[in-house]
BABASE-556255 format. One record per residue (C-alpha): residue in one letter; residue number from 1; x, y, z. Coordinates in steps of 0.5 Angstrom, whole numbers, plus 2048, in hexadecimal, padded with zeros to 3 digits. Example, Ala and Ser with C-alpha at 12.3 -4.5 7.8 and 13.67 -1.06 7.14 Angstrom:
<atoms>
<'A',1,<819,7F7,810>>
<'S',2,<81B,7FE,80E>>
</atoms>
This chain:
<atoms>
<'M',1,<800,800,800>>
<'E',2,<803,807,7FE>>
<'E',3,<804,80B,804>>
<'Y',4,<803,813,804>>
<'L',5,<805,819,808>>
<'Y',6,<7FF,81E,80A>>
<'C',7,<7FF,825,80B>>
<'Q',8,<7FD,826,812>>
<'H',9,<7FA,82D,810>>
<'C',10,<7F7,82C,80A>>
<'G',11,<7F6,825,809>>
<'R',12,<7F9,824,802>>
<'R',13,<7FD,81D,801>>
<'F',14,<804,81C,7FE>>
<'R',15,<808,817,7FC>>
<'P',16,<80E,817,801>>
<'P',17,<814,818,7FD>>
<'E',18,<81A,813,7FD>>
<'G',19,<81F,814,802>>
<'I',20,<81D,81A,805>>
<'S',21,<81B,81B,80D>>
<'T',22,<814,81C,80E>>
<'S',23,<816,821,814>>
<'A',24,<819,825,80E>>
<'L',25,<813,826,80A>>
<'C',26,<80D,82A,80A>>
<'C',27,<807,82B,805>>
<'G',28,<809,82F,7FF>>
<'D',29,<802,832,7FF>>
<'C',30,<801,835,806>>
<'A',31,<808,834,809>>
<'G',32,<804,82F,80E>>
<'P',33,<808,829,811>>
<'L',34,<808,822,80E>>
<'K',35,<806,81C,812>>
<'A',36,<805,815,810>>
<'E',37,<7FE,815,814>>
<'L',38,<7F8,818,812>>
<'P',39,<7F7,81F,814>>
<'P',40,<7F1,821,819>>
<'A',41,<7EA,821,817>>
<'D',42,<7EA,829,818>>
<'A',43,<7F1,82A,815>>
<'D',44,<7F0,830,810>>
<'Q',45,<7F5,835,80D>>
<'P',46,<7F8,83A,811>>
<'P',47,<7F3,840,811>>
<'D',48,<7F3,845,80C>>
<'E',49,<7F4,84B,811>>
<'H',50,<7F5,850,80B>>
<'K',51,<7F0,84E,806>>
<'G',52,<7EC,855,805>>
<'F',53,<7F1,859,807>>
<'V',54,<7F2,85F,802>>
<'I',55,<7FA,861,801>>
<'G',56,<7FB,867,7FD>>
<'R',57,<7F4,866,7F9>>
<'A',58,<7F5,85F,7F8>>
<'K',59,<7F0,85A,7FC>>
<'L',60,<7F3,854,7FE>>
<'S',61,<7EE,84F,7FB>>
<'K',62,<7F1,849,7F9>>
<'R',63,<7F7,845,7FD>>
<'T',64,<7FB,841,7F8>>
<'A',65,<801,83F,7FC>>
<'L',66,<803,83D,803>>
<'R',67,<80A,83D,804>>
<'P',68,<80E,83C,80B>>
<'D',69,<80F,843,80C>>
<'H',70,<80A,847,808>>
<'T',71,<803,847,804>>
<'V',72,<802,848,7FD>>
<'Y',73,<7FC,84C,7FA>>
<'E',74,<7F8,84E,7F4>>
<'A',75,<7F5,854,7F4>>
<'P',76,<7F1,859,7F0>>
<'H',77,<7F4,860,7F0>>
<'S',78,<7EF,865,7EF>>
<'G',79,<7F4,86B,7ED>>
<'L',80,<7F7,866,7E8>>
<'R',81,<7F1,863,7E6>>
<'T',82,<7F5,85C,7E5>>
<'D',83,<7F7,856,7EA>>
<'V',84,<7FD,857,7EE>>
<'R',85,<801,852,7F2>>
<'V',86,<802,854,7FA>>
<'K',87,<807,850,7FF>>
<'V',88,<805,851,806>>
<'W',89,<80A,84F,80C>>
<'P',90,<808,84F,813>>
<'T',91,<80B,854,818>>
<'S',92,<80E,84D,81B>>
<'A',93,<812,84D,815>>
<'E',94,<816,853,818>>
<'R',95,<817,850,81F>>
<'E',96,<819,849,81C>>
<'R',97,<81E,84C,817>>
<'P',98,<81F,854,817>>
<'P',99,<825,854,812>>
<'S',100,<822,850,80D>>
<'I',101,<81C,854,80D>>
<'E',102,<820,85A,80D>>
<'R',103,<824,857,807>>
<'L',104,<81E,855,803>>
<'F',105,<81B,85C,803>>
<'R',106,<821,85F,802>>
<'R',107,<822,85B,7FB>>
<'A',108,<81B,85C,7F9>>
<'A',109,<81C,863,7FA>>
<'A',110,<822,863,7F6>>
<'A',111,<81E,860,7F0>>
<'R',112,<818,864,7F1>>
<'T',113,<81A,869,7EB>>
<'L',114,<81C,864,7E7>>
<'R',115,<818,863,7E0>>
<'S',116,<81B,85C,7DD>>
<'P',117,<817,857,7D9>>
<'N',118,<81A,852,7DD>>
<'V',119,<819,854,7E4>>
<'V',120,<812,856,7E7>>
<'T',121,<810,85D,7E9>>
<'V',122,<810,85F,7F0>>
<'L',123,<80A,863,7F1>>
<'E',124,<809,864,7F8>>
<'M',125,<80C,862,7FF>>
<'G',126,<80C,864,806>>
<'R',127,<80A,862,80D>>
<'L',128,<803,860,80F>>
<'K',129,<800,860,816>>
<'D',130,<802,859,817>>
<'G',131,<807,857,812>>
<'Y',132,<80A,85A,80B>>
<'F',133,<808,859,804>>
<'V',134,<80B,85A,7FD>>
<'M',135,<807,85B,7F7>>
<'T',136,<809,859,7F0>>
<'E',137,<805,858,7E9>>
<'R',138,<802,851,7E9>>
<'V',139,<805,84C,7E4>>
<'P',140,<801,846,7E3>>
<'D',141,<805,840,7E4>>
<'T',142,<80C,83E,7E8>>
<'L',143,<811,83A,7E5>>
<'R',144,<810,835,7EB>>
<'Q',145,<809,834,7E8>>
<'M',146,<80B,833,7E1>>
<'M',147,<810,82E,7E3>>
<'A',148,<80B,82A,7E7>>
<'R',149,<808,829,7E0>>
<'G',150,<80E,825,7DD>>
<'L',151,<815,824,7DD>>
<'P',152,<81A,824,7DB>>
<'L',153,<81A,82A,7D6>>
<'G',154,<81E,82A,7CF>>
<'V',155,<824,82D,7CE>>
<'R',156,<822,833,7CA>>
<'R',157,<81C,835,7CF>>
<'T',158,<821,834,7D5>>
<'L',159,<826,839,7D2>>
<'A',160,<820,83E,7D0>>
<'L',161,<81E,83E,7D8>>
<'L',162,<825,83E,7DA>>
<'E',163,<826,844,7D6>>
<'D',164,<820,848,7D8>>
<'I',165,<822,847,7E0>>
<'L',166,<829,849,7DE>>
<'Q',167,<827,84F,7DB>>
<'G',168,<822,851,7E1>>
<'L',169,<829,850,7E5>>
<'A',170,<82D,855,7E1>>
<'D',171,<827,85A,7E1>>
<'L',172,<827,859,7E9>>
<'E',173,<82F,85A,7E9>>
<'E',174,<82F,860,7E5>>
<'A',175,<82A,863,7EA>>
<'G',176,<82E,861,7EF>>
<'A',177,<82B,85B,7F2>>
<'I',178,<82B,854,7F3>>
<'H',179,<825,84F,7F3>>
<'G',180,<827,84B,7F9>>
<'N',181,<821,846,7F9>>
<'L',182,<821,843,7F2>>
<'D',183,<81E,83C,7F1>>
<'P',184,<818,83A,7ED>>
<'D',185,<813,83D,7F1>>
<'S',186,<816,844,7F0>>
<'I',187,<816,843,7E9>>
<'L',188,<810,845,7E6>>
<'I',189,<80D,843,7DF>>
<'G',190,<809,848,7DB>>
<'Y',191,<804,848,7D6>>
<'D',192,<809,848,7D0>>
<'G',193,<80D,842,7D3>>
<'E',194,<813,846,7D5>>
<'A',195,<816,845,7DC>>
<'R',196,<816,84B,7E1>>
<'L',197,<819,84C,7E8>>
<'D',198,<815,84D,7EE>>
<'H',199,<817,853,7F2>>
<'P',200,<81E,852,7F6>>
<'G',201,<81D,84F,7FC>>
<'A',202,<821,84C,802>>
<'L',203,<822,845,805>>
<'P',204,<81E,842,80A>>
<'P',205,<821,841,811>>
<'P',206,<825,83A,812>>
<'A',207,<820,836,815>>
<'R',208,<81B,838,80F>>
<'L',209,<821,837,80A>>
<'N',210,<821,830,80C>>
<'K',211,<81A,82E,80B>>
<'L',212,<818,82B,804>>
<'L',213,<812,82D,801>>
<'V',214,<80E,827,7FE>>
<'R',215,<80A,828,7F7>>
<'E',216,<805,824,7F4>>
<'G',217,<808,81E,7F1>>
<'G',218,<80D,81D,7F7>>
<'T',219,<812,822,7F4>>
<'L',220,<816,827,7F8>>
<'A',221,<817,82E,7F8>>
<'G',222,<81A,833,7FD>>
<'P',223,<820,838,7FC>>
<'A',224,<825,833,7FF>>
<'L',225,<825,82F,7F9>>
<'Y',226,<828,835,7F5>>
<'L',227,<82C,839,7FA>>
<'A',228,<833,83B,7F8>>
<'P',229,<838,838,7FD>>
<'E',230,<83B,83E,800>>
<'R',231,<834,840,802>>
<'A',232,<833,83A,806>>
<'R',233,<839,83C,80A>>
<'D',234,<837,844,80B>>
<'E',235,<831,847,808>>
<'R',236,<836,84E,808>>
<'L',237,<83A,84B,802>>
<'A',238,<835,84B,7FD>>
<'D',239,<836,84F,7F7>>
<'I',240,<834,84E,7EF>>
<'R',241,<838,848,7EF>>
<'S',242,<834,845,7F4>>
<'D',243,<82E,846,7EF>>
<'I',244,<831,843,7E9>>
<'Y',245,<832,83D,7ED>>
<'A',246,<82B,83C,7EF>>
<'A',247,<829,83E,7E7>>
<'G',248,<82E,838,7E5>>
<'A',249,<82B,833,7EA>>
<'V',250,<824,835,7E8>>
<'A',251,<826,834,7E1>>
<'W',252,<829,82D,7E3>>
<'H',253,<823,82B,7E6>>
<'L',254,<81F,82D,7E0>>
<'V',255,<823,829,7DB>>
<'T',256,<824,823,7DF>>
<'G',257,<81D,822,7E3>>
<'R',258,<820,823,7EA>>
<'A',259,<824,828,7EE>>
<'P',260,<82B,827,7EE>>
<'F',261,<82D,825,7F5>>
<'V',262,<828,820,7FA>>
<'G',263,<828,81F,801>>
<'E',264,<824,81D,807>>
<'S',265,<823,825,809>>
<'G',266,<824,82C,806>>
<'L',267,<82B,82B,80B>>
<'E',268,<82D,825,807>>
<'V',269,<82C,828,800>>
<'M',270,<830,82E,802>>
<'T',271,<835,82A,805>>
<'A',272,<836,826,7FF>>
<'A',273,<836,82C,7FB>>
<'L',274,<83C,82F,7FF>>
<'E',275,<840,829,7FE>>
<'G',276,<83F,829,7F7>>
<'P',277,<841,829,7F1>>
<'P',278,<83A,82A,7ED>>
<'P',279,<838,824,7EA>>
<'D',280,<838,823,7E2>>
<'P',281,<831,823,7E0>>
<'R',282,<833,81D,7DB>>
<'N',283,<833,818,7E1>>
<'E',284,<82C,819,7E1>>
<'R',285,<82A,81A,7DA>>
<'P',286,<82F,818,7D5>>
<'E',287,<82C,81C,7CF>>
<'V',288,<82E,822,7D2>>
<'P',289,<833,826,7CD>>
<'E',290,<83A,826,7D0>>
<'A',291,<83A,82E,7CF>>
<'L',292,<834,82F,7D3>>
<'A',293,<837,82A,7D9>>
<'R',294,<83D,82F,7D9>>
<'L',295,<839,835,7D9>>
<'L',296,<835,833,7DF>>
<'M',297,<83B,830,7E3>>
<'R',298,<83E,837,7E2>>
<'L',299,<838,83B,7E5>>
<'M',300,<838,836,7EB>>
<'A',301,<83F,836,7EC>>
<'T',302,<840,835,7F4>>
<'D',303,<845,83A,7F4>>
<'P',304,<842,841,7F2>>
<'E',305,<848,843,7EF>>
<'D',306,<847,83E,7EA>>
<'R',307,<841,840,7E8>>
<'P',308,<83F,846,7E3>>
<'G',309,<841,84C,7E6>>
<'S',310,<83A,850,7E4>>
<'A',311,<834,84E,7E1>>
<'R',312,<836,851,7DA>>
<'E',313,<83C,84D,7DA>>
<'A',314,<837,847,7DC>>
<'L',315,<833,849,7D6>>
<'E',316,<839,849,7D1>>
<'A',317,<83B,842,7D4>>
<'L',318,<834,840,7D2>>
<'A',319,<834,843,7CB>>
<'A',320,<83B,83F,7CA>>
<'C',321,<837,839,7CC>>
<'V',322,<832,83A,7C7>>
<'Q',323,<836,83B,7C1>>
<'E',324,<83A,835,7C3>>
<'L',325,<834,831,7C3>>
<'K',326,<832,834,7BC>>
<'E',327,<839,833,7B9>>
<'A',328,<838,82B,7BC>>
<'D',329,<831,82B,7B9>>
<'L',330,<82E,829,7C0>>
<'W',331,<82A,82F,7C0>>
<'E',332,<823,82C,7C0>>
<'S',333,<81E,82E,7BB>>
<'A',334,<818,833,7BD>>
<'R',335,<814,831,7C3>>
<'P',336,<80D,833,7C5>>
<'A',337,<80D,83A,7C7>>
<'P',338,<80E,83B,7CE>>
<'A',339,<807,83E,7CF>>
<'A',340,<805,837,7CE>>
<'R',341,<807,834,7D5>>
<'L',342,<804,83A,7D8>>
<'S',343,<7FD,837,7DB>>
<'L',344,<7FC,830,7D9>>
<'R',345,<7F8,82F,7DF>>
<'M',346,<7F3,834,7DC>>
<'G',347,<7F3,831,7D6>>
<'W',348,<7F7,836,7D2>>
<'T',349,<7FA,834,7CC>>
<'I',350,<7FE,83A,7CA>>
<'V',351,<803,839,7C4>>
<'A',352,<807,83F,7C1>>
<'V',353,<803,841,7BB>>
<'V',354,<804,848,7BA>>
<'L',355,<7FF,84C,7B6>>
<'A',356,<801,853,7B7>>
<'V',357,<7FB,856,7B3>>
<'A',358,<7FD,85D,7B1>>
<'S',359,<801,85C,7AB>>
<'I',360,<7FC,857,7A8>>
<'V',361,<7F7,85D,7A9>>
<'P',362,<7FA,863,7A6>>
<'F',363,<7F4,867,7A7>>
<'M',364,<7F5,866,7AE>>
<'M',365,<7FC,868,7AF>>
<'I',366,<7FA,86E,7B3>>
<'T',367,<7FF,873,7B5>>
<'R',368,<7FC,879,7B7>>
<'H',369,<7FF,87C,7BD>>
<'H',370,<7FC,87C,7C4>>
<'Q',371,<7FE,882,7C8>>
<'Q',372,<7FE,880,7D0>>
<'E',373,<7FF,885,7D5>>
<'E',374,<806,882,7D7>>
<'A',375,<809,881,7D0>>
<'A',376,<807,883,7C9>>
<'R',377,<809,87D,7C6>>
<'P',378,<805,877,7C2>>
<'I',379,<803,871,7C6>>
<'P',380,<808,86C,7C4>>
<'H',381,<806,866,7BF>>
<'T',382,<802,860,7C1>>
<'T',383,<804,859,7C0>>
<'I',384,<7FE,854,7BF>>
<'Y',385,<7FF,84D,7C1>>
<'I',386,<7FA,848,7C0>>
<'S',387,<7FB,841,7C2>>
<'R',388,<7FA,83A,7BF>>
<'P',389,<7FB,833,7C2>>
<'D',390,<801,82F,7BF>>
<'R',391,<7FE,82B,7B9>>
<'L',392,<7FF,825,7BD>>
<'S',393,<7FA,827,7C2>>
<'P',394,<7F3,824,7C1>>
<'D',395,<7F0,82B,7C2>>
<'E',396,<7F3,82E,7BD>>
<'L',397,<7F0,835,7BB>>
<'P',398,<7EE,835,7B4>>
<'P',399,<7F2,83A,7B0>>
<'E',400,<7EC,83E,7AE>>
<'T',401,<7EA,83F,7B5>>
<'A',402,<7F1,842,7B6>>
<'R',403,<7F0,847,7B0>>
<'A',404,<7E9,849,7B2>>
<'A',405,<7EC,84A,7B9>>
<'R',406,<7F2,84F,7B7>>
<'A',407,<7ED,852,7B2>>
<'L',408,<7E8,854,7B7>>
<'L',409,<7ED,856,7BC>>
<'A',410,<7F1,85B,7B7>>
<'Y',411,<7EA,85E,7B5>>
<'R',412,<7E8,860,7BC>>
<'M',413,<7EF,862,7BD>>
<'A',414,<7EF,867,7B7>>
<'Y',415,<7EA,86B,7BB>>
<'Y',416,<7EF,86E,7BF>>
<'P',417,<7F3,873,7BA>>
<'A',418,<7F9,874,7BF>>
<'L',419,<7FB,86C,7BF>>
<'S',420,<7FF,869,7B9>>
<'L',421,<800,862,7B8>>
<'A',422,<806,85E,7B7>>
<'D',423,<809,85C,7B0>>
<'Q',424,<807,854,7AF>>
<'T',425,<80D,853,7AA>>
<'E',426,<812,856,7AF>>
<'V',427,<80F,852,7B5>>
<'E',428,<80F,84B,7B1>>
<'R',429,<816,84D,7AF>>
<'L',430,<819,84E,7B6>>
<'L',431,<815,848,7B9>>
<'E',432,<818,844,7B4>>
<'S',433,<81F,847,7B6>>
<'G',434,<81E,844,7BD>>
<'M',435,<81B,849,7C1>>
<'D',436,<815,848,7C5>>
<'I',437,<80F,84D,7C5>>
<'E',438,<811,851,7CA>>
<'Q',439,<818,852,7C7>>
<'V',440,<814,854,7C1>>
<'R',441,<810,859,7C4>>
<'E',442,<816,85C,7C7>>
<'R',443,<81A,85C,7C0>>
<'L',444,<814,85F,7BC>>
<'G',445,<813,865,7C2>>
<'A',446,<80C,862,7C3>>
<'G',447,<809,865,7CA>>
<'H',448,<803,860,7CA>>
<'L',449,<802,858,7C9>>
<'V',450,<7FB,855,7C8>>
<'L',451,<7FB,84E,7CA>>
<'V',452,<7F5,849,7C8>>
<'S',453,<7F5,842,7CA>>
<'H',454,<7F0,83D,7CA>>
<'A',455,<7EE,837,7CF>>
<'A',456,<7EA,830,7CD>>
<'G',457,<7E4,82F,7D1>>
<'L',458,<7DE,82A,7D1>>
<'G',459,<7DB,82C,7CB>>
<'R',460,<7DE,833,7CB>>
<'R',461,<7E4,837,7CA>>
<'N',462,<7E6,83C,7CF>>
<'W',463,<7EA,842,7CD>>
<'T',464,<7EE,847,7D0>>
<'W',465,<7F0,84E,7CD>>
<'M',466,<7F5,852,7D1>>
<'F',467,<7F8,859,7D0>>
<'A',468,<7FF,85A,7D3>>
<'N',469,<801,861,7D3>>
<'R',470,<809,861,7D3>>
<'A',471,<80A,869,7D1>>
<'R',472,<80A,86D,7D8>>
<'E',473,<807,868,7DD>>
<'D',474,<807,861,7DD>>
<'W',475,<800,85E,7DE>>
<'V',476,<7FB,859,7DA>>
<'L',477,<7F4,859,7D9>>
<'R',478,<7F0,852,7D8>>
<'R',479,<7E9,850,7D5>>
<'E',480,<7E6,849,7D5>>
<'V',481,<7E1,847,7D1>>
<'S',482,<7DE,83F,7D0>>
<'V',483,<7DB,83E,7C9>>
<'E',484,<7D9,837,7C6>>
<'R',485,<7DE,833,7C3>>
<'D',486,<7DC,833,7BC>>
<'N',487,<7D7,838,7BB>>
<'P',488,<7D9,83E,7BF>>
<'D',489,<7D5,844,7C1>>
<'W',490,<7D9,849,7BD>>
<'T',491,<7D5,84F,7C0>>
<'A',492,<7D8,84D,7C7>>
<'F',493,<7DF,84D,7C4>>
<'E',494,<7DE,854,7C1>>
<'Q',495,<7DB,857,7C8>>
<'T',496,<7E1,854,7CC>>
<'V',497,<7E6,857,7C7>>
<'R',498,<7E2,85E,7C7>>
<'D',499,<7E2,85E,7CF>>
<'L',500,<7EA,85C,7CF>>
<'L',501,<7EC,861,7CB>>
<'A',502,<7E7,866,7CE>>
<'E',503,<7EA,865,7D5>>
<'A',504,<7F1,865,7D2>>
<'G',505,<7F0,86C,7CE>>
<'L',506,<7ED,86F,7D5>>
<'R',507,<7F4,86C,7D8>>
<'L',508,<7F8,870,7D3>>
<'G',509,<7F4,876,7D3>>
<'L',510,<7F1,875,7CC>>
<'E',511,<7EB,877,7C9>>
<'P',512,<7E8,872,7C4>>
<'A',513,<7E5,874,7BD>>
<'P',514,<7DE,875,7BD>>
<'G',515,<7DA,86F,7BB>>
<'A',516,<7DF,86B,7C0>>
<'D',517,<7D9,868,7C3>>
<'H',518,<7D6,865,7BD>>
<'L',519,<7D6,85E,7BC>>
<'T',520,<7D7,85B,7B5>>
<'G',521,<7D3,855,7B5>>
<'A',522,<7D7,851,7B0>>
<'D',523,<7D7,84A,7B1>>
<'P',524,<7DE,846,7B2>>
<'A',525,<7DE,844,7AA>>
<'E',526,<7DE,84B,7A9>>
<'W',527,<7E3,84D,7AD>>
<'A',528,<7E7,847,7AB>>
<'A',529,<7E6,849,7A4>>
<'I',530,<7E9,850,7A6>>
<'G',531,<7EF,84E,7A9>>
<'A',532,<7F0,849,7A3>>
<'A',533,<7EF,84F,79E>>
<'L',534,<7F4,853,7A2>>
<'E',535,<7F9,84E,7A1>>
<'A',536,<7F8,84D,79A>>
<'E',537,<7F8,855,799>>
<'R',538,<7FF,856,79C>>
<'R',539,<802,851,797>>
<'D',540,<7FF,855,791>>
<'A',541,<7FA,850,790>>
<'F',542,<7F4,854,78F>>
<'E',543,<7F0,850,78B>>
<'E',544,<7F0,84A,790>>
<'A',545,<7EF,84F,796>>
<'E',546,<7E8,851,792>>
<'Q',547,<7E6,84A,791>>
<'T',548,<7E7,848,798>>
<'L',549,<7E2,84E,79A>>
<'A',550,<7DD,84C,794>>
<'D',551,<7DD,845,796>>
<'V',552,<7D9,847,79D>>
<'E',553,<7D6,84D,79A>>
<'P',554,<7D8,852,7A0>>
<'S',555,<7D3,856,7A4>>
<'S',556,<7D8,859,7A9>>
<'P',557,<7DA,860,7A8>>
<'P',558,<7E2,85E,7A8>>
<'G',559,<7E0,858,7A3>>
<'A',560,<7DC,85D,79E>>
<'L',561,<7E1,862,79E>>
<'L',562,<7E7,85D,79D>>
<'L',563,<7E3,85A,797>>
<'A',564,<7E2,861,794>>
<'L',565,<7E9,863,795>>
<'Y',566,<7EB,85C,791>>
<'R',567,<7E7,85D,78B>>
<'T',568,<7E9,865,78B>>
<'V',569,<7F0,862,78A>>
<'R',570,<7EF,85D,786>>
<'G',571,<7EB,861,781>>
<'A',572,<7F0,867,781>>
<'R',573,<7F5,862,77F>>
<'E',574,<7F1,85E,77A>>
<'T',575,<7ED,864,777>>
<'G',576,<7F0,86A,779>>
<'A',577,<7E9,86C,77C>>
<'F',578,<7E7,86E,783>>
<'G',579,<7E0,86B,783>>
<'S',580,<7DA,86C,788>>
<'R',581,<7DB,867,78E>>
<'P',582,<7D6,867,794>>
<'V',583,<7DA,869,79A>>
<'P',584,<7D7,868,7A1>>
<'A',585,<7D5,86F,7A5>>
<'G',586,<7DA,872,7A8>>
<'D',587,<7D7,872,7AF>>
<'E',588,<7D8,86A,7AF>>
<'L',589,<7DF,86A,7AE>>
<'P',590,<7E6,86C,7B2>>
<'P',591,<7E9,873,7B0>>
<'E',592,<7EE,871,7AB>>
<'M',593,<7E9,86C,7A8>>
<'R',594,<7E4,871,7A8>>
<'G',595,<7E9,876,7A4>>
<'L',596,<7EA,870,79F>>
<'A',597,<7E3,86F,79E>>
<'E',598,<7E2,877,79C>>
<'L',599,<7E8,877,798>>
<'L',600,<7E6,871,794>>
<'A',601,<7DF,874,793>>
<'E',602,<7E3,87A,790>>
<'M',603,<7E7,877,78C>>
<'A',604,<7E1,874,788>>
<'H',605,<7DD,87A,788>>
<'G',606,<7E1,880,78A>>
<'E',607,<7E4,885,786>>
<'P',608,<7EC,885,786>>
<'Q',609,<7EC,88B,78A>>
<'Q',610,<7E8,888,78F>>
<'V',611,<7EB,881,78F>>
<'R',612,<7F2,885,790>>
<'A',613,<7EF,889,796>>
<'G',614,<7EC,882,799>>
<'F',615,<7F3,87F,799>>
<'A',616,<7F6,885,79C>>
<'E',617,<7F1,885,7A2>>
<'H',618,<7F2,87E,7A3>>
<'L',619,<7FA,87E,7A3>>
<'A',620,<7FA,884,7A7>>
<'S',621,<7F6,880,7AD>>
<'F',622,<7FA,879,7AB>>
<'P',623,<801,87B,7A8>>
<'D',624,<804,874,7A9>>
<'S',625,<7FE,870,7A5>>
<'G',626,<802,86C,7A0>>
<'R',627,<7FC,86A,79D>>
<'A',628,<7F9,871,79C>>
<'Y',629,<7FF,873,798>>
<'F',630,<7FF,86D,794>>
<'L',631,<7F7,86F,792>>
<'L',632,<7FA,876,791>>
<'G',633,<7FF,873,78C>>
<'L',634,<7FA,86E,789>>
<'W',635,<7F5,874,788>>
<'R',636,<7FB,879,785>>
<'E',637,<7FD,873,780>>
<'H',638,<7F6,871,77E>>
<'G',639,<7F1,876,77F>>
<'L',640,<7F6,87C,77D>>
<'G',641,<7FA,878,778>>
<'L',642,<801,87B,77C>>
<'P',643,<805,875,77D>>
<'E',644,<80B,87A,77F>>
<'E',645,<807,87D,784>>
<'A',646,<805,876,787>>
<'A',647,<80C,873,787>>
<'P',648,<80E,877,78D>>
<'T',649,<808,876,791>>
<'Y',650,<808,86F,790>>
<'R',651,<810,86F,792>>
<'H',652,<80D,873,799>>
<'A',653,<808,86E,79A>>
<'A',654,<80E,868,79A>>
<'R',655,<812,86C,79E>>
<'L',656,<80C,86D,7A4>>
<'D',657,<80A,866,7A3>>
<'P',658,<810,861,7A0>>
<'G',659,<80C,85B,7A1>>
<'Y',660,<806,85E,79D>>
<'L',661,<808,85B,796>>
<'P',662,<802,85E,791>>
<'A',663,<806,865,792>>
<'V',664,<80D,861,792>>
<'H',665,<80B,85E,78B>>
<'A',666,<808,864,789>>
<'V',667,<80F,868,78A>>
<'V',668,<813,862,786>>
<'R',669,<80E,862,780>>
<'H',670,<80F,869,77F>>
<'L',671,<817,868,77F>>
<'A',672,<817,861,77B>>
<'D',673,<81A,865,775>>
<'R',674,<81F,869,779>>
<'P',675,<824,863,77C>>
<'A',676,<828,868,780>>
<'E',677,<823,86C,783>>
<'R',678,<81F,865,785>>
<'D',679,<826,863,788>>
<'A',680,<827,869,78C>>
<'F',681,<81F,868,78F>>
<'L',682,<821,861,791>>
<'E',683,<827,863,794>>
<'E',684,<823,868,798>>
<'Y',685,<81D,864,799>>
<'A',686,<822,85F,79C>>
<'G',687,<823,864,7A2>>
<'W',688,<81B,865,7A3>>
<'A',689,<819,85D,7A3>>
<'G',690,<81F,85B,7A7>>
<'D',691,<81D,854,7A5>>
<'E',692,<821,850,7A0>>
<'G',693,<81B,84B,79E>>
<'L',694,<816,851,79C>>
<'L',695,<81C,854,798>>
<'A',696,<81E,84E,795>>
<'A',697,<816,84D,793>>
<'V',698,<816,855,790>>
<'T',699,<81C,854,78C>>
<'R',700,<81A,84E,789>>
<'Y',701,<813,852,787>>
<'A',702,<818,857,784>>
<'H',703,<81B,853,780>>
<'R',704,<815,850,77D>>
<'A',705,<812,857,77C>>
<'A',706,<818,859,778>>
<'D',707,<818,852,774>>
<'Q',708,<811,854,772>>
</atoms>
């Protein structure tokens, strides 16, 4: 009969870990003592003494973790209008270990002004009547929770997480701080799958350091498992090299499936680390590459002098390891994106399929500046990230549903003229180069990230829509909606997205354009057709785009406008005529789309002077609209018969949006019989595009045009 240990506080049952003294174990959920006998009938978790307290406009609503010396809460913050994470220490902690409490708050304060993508933001900290608190932004997962879902990890994923951890340590080091309490419980995993360090801290007193926590499945946790040897001798010896040791020990655990040192108690584990040297991970998992094994053993060297002297030096060693793995052809093929591991308990199946919609929606590339009181500058770009499961998943999201979701999201966002959307082509190029979505966002200068995920349910699909602000203050808004799996209520989607963007706009101080409360009523098939048409348009396949929309006879305003646009372009190219095209009423469309609808009407019916005035008015409001300049070139070339005036207009459209091939192809066609000018343009275009694949495709098109 299998034996178990029972928590005497919460009654939770655990398999006893092999070779560990029961007296050295405590519950990983509530920190209660573990014994072989059943708990008393009236046993319960320790009382939640702080639930309902309001700390700095945050109401402690949900206790998410109990630790031996502090409690962790999730709390809605009325001022920030988002959830935050609050840790509370009782006043007894100060009596038991005054130097540690002082050290903890000193380190947390040193990082309070730090703004790093790999370190959580400390929002507030201070003293309560009966304790102390530190408030940070809320991050959804911990590395410990991710580890519980399956180890070991692959080499590539392990090194990606190690890079995040070391980058966070480097940022702390440059701010004059160290972390001081690095283990899988203090490493958080964001929605983007990146690791983020919790605020700096300090070790518990020796009696508690000797305790090992038991997690679900009998796995062990506790800072002693990752503690640098010099800190076991004297906490005052801790420096950044101690954190580097802990980072290496965590990575050792990730790639092998167990902690590097074992013992019957925390004291025995620390003694084993003191006696060193660090174990070779290949003894536990032979397939670990030699380069990675050397890196981990260097980070975990018993003597601090043998470790990298700084976090930056450790990052350089990691980069050298990656290069060696690539040269030896040991770098693993692409794995599911980090976000795929975020919340499997909730049924999330997030895989990185990045669909940054703006550049496939040129009419939505809105760049009008929004003036705020604190700074007269444009709101940064927004990168949109829509998740889909791995193709091996039994619950794969149909491609047409992904198209529908991204088209809907971009359309609703177009009601906020101060927002502009990131370029799809550049996003995909950077992702293929090995960046993750957060690195792509930073590279593109995007201040916001929109994340969309879905989870399988019983006959239903649960969708989560999130708007993450990274521009000035770091916060995340979230909306959820549950719909039928195969026949979703698209109006519910529209309402959810509208509400999410309305709250984000309120946070950012943005006024939506008139009509933002209007729901289009388009069904999923129409939104999917709109998304497919936009993709075809960017390839300069206007006939295919038109047919995609004609097949579903779109009744939605954006679909009707797109159909009018495609027929206008095709008619102008084939016959040189700008015929009458039915366009939706302006009050049913976002601002730039409204302007384009008016332009299409004027190009069909207006006098040249009226059309010229219409373009001038539109481009004054949206000066960076690549599609509008393409239309202007089309009208000059075919409507006025002035190809030489059209050429610089097409060129300007290509410079504004290098991924918009209709404009690029138009320039190339105009230069087909002037090879020197064509080659000069291609050289200039290479700097605009920054994408060898895109440049190669345009160059091939140029040679075909010249041959014709």
